[in-house]
Structure formats: C-alpha cells, structure tokens
C-alpha positions as CSV (number, residue, x, y, z in Angstrom):
1,I,0.3,-0.2,0.1
2,I,1.6,3.6,-0.8
3,K,-1.5,6.1,-0.4
4,P,-4.3,4.9,1.0
5,Y,-7.5,6.7,1.3
6,G,-10.9,4.8,1.0
7,V,-11.6,1.3,2.9
8,A,-14.7,-1.2,3.0
9,V,-15.8,-4.1,3.8
10,D,-18.4,-7.0,2.0
11,D,-20.6,-9.1,3.5
12,R,-18.0,-12.0,2.7
13,G,-15.2,-10.0,4.2
14,R,-12.9,-8.8,1.6
15,I,-11.7,-5.8,2.0
16,F,-11.2,-3.1,0.0
17,V,-8.7,-0.4,-0.2
18,S,-8.5,2.2,-2.8
19,D,-4.6,3.5,-3.3
20,A,-3.9,6.4,-5.1
21,G,-0.4,5.4,-5.2
22,N,-1.1,2.7,-6.8
23,K,-3.8,3.6,-8.7
24,C,-6.2,0.9,-8.6
25,V,-8.1,-0.3,-5.6
26,L,-6.6,-3.3,-3.6
27,V,-9.0,-6.0,-2.5
28,F,-8.1,-8.5,0.6
29,N,-9.5,-11.5,2.5
30,E,-10.3,-10.8,5.8
31,T,-8.0,-13.7,7.0
32,P,-5.0,-14.6,4.3
33,R,-3.7,-17.5,4.1
34,K,0.2,-17.3,4.9
35,D,1.0,-16.8,1.5
36,E,-1.8,-14.5,-0.1
37,K,-0.9,-10.7,-0.1
38,V,-3.5,-9.5,-2.3
39,L,-6.3,-11.2,-3.2
40,S,-7.6,-9.1,-6.3
41,Y,-7.0,-5.7,-7.7
42,L,-9.9,-2.9,-9.3
43,G,-9.1,-0.8,-11.8
44,L,-5.4,-1.6,-13.3
45,S,-6.6,-1.7,-16.7
46,G,-9.6,-1.4,-19.2
47,D,-13.0,-0.2,-18.7
48,G,-12.9,0.8,-15.4
49,Y,-9.1,2.5,-15.2
50,L,-8.4,4.4,-11.9
51,Q,-6.0,7.4,-12.2
52,E,-6.4,8.5,-8.5
53,P,-9.2,6.6,-6.1
54,A,-10.2,7.9,-3.5
55,G,-13.7,6.9,-1.8
56,V,-14.9,3.5,-2.0
57,A,-18.2,2.2,-0.9
58,L,-20.8,-0.9,-1.2
59,D,-24.3,-0.9,-1.5
60,D,-26.3,-3.8,0.1
61,A,-25.7,-5.8,-3.5
62,G,-22.5,-6.1,-3.1
63,N,-21.6,-3.3,-6.1
64,I,-18.6,-1.4,-5.1
65,Y,-18.1,2.1,-6.3
66,V,-15.0,3.9,-6.3
67,G,-14.5,8.0,-7.1
68,D,-11.6,8.5,-9.7
69,V,-10.4,12.3,-8.5
70,K,-8.1,12.7,-11.7
71,G,-11.1,10.7,-13.5
72,N,-13.7,13.0,-12.7
73,T,-15.8,10.5,-12.1
74,V,-17.1,7.0,-9.9
75,Y,-17.2,4.2,-11.6
76,A,-18.8,0.9,-10.5
77,Y,-17.6,-2.6,-10.6
78,N,-19.8,-5.6,-10.2
79,P,-19.5,-8.0,-6.9
80,D,-17.3,-10.8,-8.9
81,L,-14.7,-7.6,-9.8
82,S,-15.7,-6.8,-13.3
83,F,-16.4,-3.2,-13.9
84,K,-20.1,-2.0,-14.4
85,K,-20.4,1.4,-15.3
86,M,-18.8,5.0,-15.4
87,I,-21.3,7.2,-13.0
88,G,-20.7,11.1,-14.2
89,D,-17.9,12.6,-15.9
90,K,-15.7,16.0,-16.0
91,K,-19.6,18.2,-16.8
92,T,-20.7,16.3,-13.3
93,F,-17.7,16.7,-10.7
94,V,-14.8,18.4,-9.7
95,R,-13.4,16.0,-8.0
96,P,-15.5,13.4,-6.3
97,G,-13.4,12.1,-3.2
98,G,-15.7,10.1,-0.3
99,I,-18.6,8.3,-1.2
100,A,-21.3,6.2,0.8
101,F,-24.8,3.8,0.0
102,N,-27.2,5.0,1.9
103,P,-29.8,2.0,2.5
104,V,-32.9,4.0,2.9
105,T,-32.8,6.1,-0.4
106,R,-30.7,3.1,-2.1
107,E,-29.3,6.2,-3.1
108,L,-25.3,6.9,-3.8
109,V,-24.0,9.7,-2.2
110,V,-21.0,11.3,-3.5
111,V,-18.6,14.7,-1.8
112,D,-17.2,16.5,-4.5
113,A,-14.6,18.4,-2.6
114,K,-14.0,21.5,-5.2
115,A,-17.3,21.9,-6.2
116,H,-17.9,22.2,-2.1
117,N,-21.0,20.1,-2.5
118,V,-22.9,16.8,-2.4
119,K,-24.6,14.7,-5.0
120,F,-27.0,12.2,-5.0
121,F,-27.2,9.3,-7.2
122,D,-30.5,6.7,-7.8
123,E,-29.3,3.3,-8.9
124,E,-29.1,3.7,-12.8
125,G,-26.5,6.0,-11.6
126,N,-28.8,9.6,-12.7
127,L,-27.9,12.8,-10.8
128,V,-30.8,13.0,-8.9
129,R,-29.9,16.3,-6.7
130,T,-27.2,18.4,-5.2
131,I,-26.9,20.0,-2.1
132,G,-24.4,22.6,-0.9
133,E,-22.2,25.4,-1.9
134,K,-18.9,27.4,-0.8
135,G,-19.5,28.9,2.5
136,T,-19.1,28.6,6.3
137,G,-23.4,28.2,6.7
138,E,-25.6,25.3,7.8
139,G,-25.4,23.3,4.9
140,Q,-22.7,25.0,2.9
141,F,-19.0,23.6,2.4
142,N,-15.7,24.5,2.2
143,I,-14.2,21.2,0.5
144,P,-15.8,18.5,2.0
145,S,-13.8,15.1,2.0
146,N,-15.9,11.9,3.3
147,V,-19.5,11.1,4.1
148,V,-21.0,8.3,5.4
149,C,-24.5,7.3,5.6
150,G,-26.4,5.6,8.8
151,K,-29.0,3.2,8.7
152,D,-31.7,5.2,9.5
153,G,-30.6,6.9,6.3
154,K,-29.1,10.1,8.0
155,I,-25.9,11.0,6.2
156,Y,-22.9,12.7,8.3
157,V,-21.0,14.8,5.7
158,V,-17.0,15.7,7.1
159,D,-16.5,19.7,6.1
160,S,-12.7,19.5,6.2
161,M,-11.8,23.5,5.8
162,N,-15.3,24.7,8.2
163,F,-13.3,22.3,10.5
164,R,-17.0,20.5,11.9
165,I,-19.1,17.6,10.7
166,Q,-22.3,18.2,9.1
167,I,-25.9,16.1,9.4
168,F,-28.3,15.6,6.7
169,D,-31.7,13.4,6.8
170,K,-32.4,11.5,3.9
171,E,-33.0,13.6,1.6
172,G,-29.9,15.9,1.8
173,N,-32.1,18.4,4.5
174,F,-29.4,20.1,7.1
175,L,-30.4,18.7,10.3
176,S,-27.1,19.8,12.6
177,T,-23.1,20.0,13.0
C-alpha cells in the first residue's frame, strides 16, 4: 500500500482499499492465507481504469463504487470485481472523493470536494440532486472530504476546511453540526 484513502468491507469479508499511489483498489481477504498478500485488484486496466482512486463504498447488493479524483468520475464494479459502469464525468464532478451508499433511499452519495457540494445518484447512476455550495453557513461546505450514511438514512459529511461534521436527513436537508 502506497497512498491509501478509502476502505470498505463486504459481507464475504473482503477488504477494499483505494490506493492512489498504486492507481487501483486493492482487495484483501479478511483472513488471508500465509502466502497470500492481495486477493485481487480493481481498476488497473481496461474499462474502469483508475487514475487516482479516493472513496470506496459498497451497496447492499455487493456492488463496489470508487471515486476517481483525476478521472472526475465514479466507477462501479460488480461483486465479481468486473467493471459495471461509469457514473458521471467531468461535467458532473470537479473532484469526487468520499462515497457512501444510503440504505434507506438506495442512493449513492458522493462528496465533490472542489465543487463544495454533495451529489446524490439513483441506482441507475442518474444524478438526482445536489446539496451545498461554498461557504460557512448551514448546509454550505468548504472542501468536504468524506461521507457516511447511517442505517436510519442520515447523512454525515466531513466538512474539512470548516472543521466540522454536518448532519443531513436522508433527503439532504440540514439537521445539525
């Protein structure tokens, strides 16, 4: 591992680590055999080639999502690690970082650090809505970097340069800091 950023674990115990230094996602077994280091790689070549992977998340079907900050997109991979699709492009993202799957709304939630906002995508990969803009007020961001969703659908955003965590309801309405 050279420059790890994101980590996620699936129901099978596989550990997914996005590594910008290796330009891929490393896939490990939770309990590897003695001679086994890395189980597999995502994004080394072909469709879904990663330039600088950041956030990594899994949905409840086991699909893997990876934000690529240099590629200005999110790549989706099937549970068998094959490429599935690309979500967004340079018109959609400036610098996608942290990613989370909301189990209540079944949406992919992606932090766009340099756009100072958070984007929501449906299961087909369509942009549903965007919240936030640059600023210091409620629901405004200054380089948001990561996001997680609770089992209740609440969304927790790391608002890095405002030095706070902002909490939103499942639809993206501001609740508190």
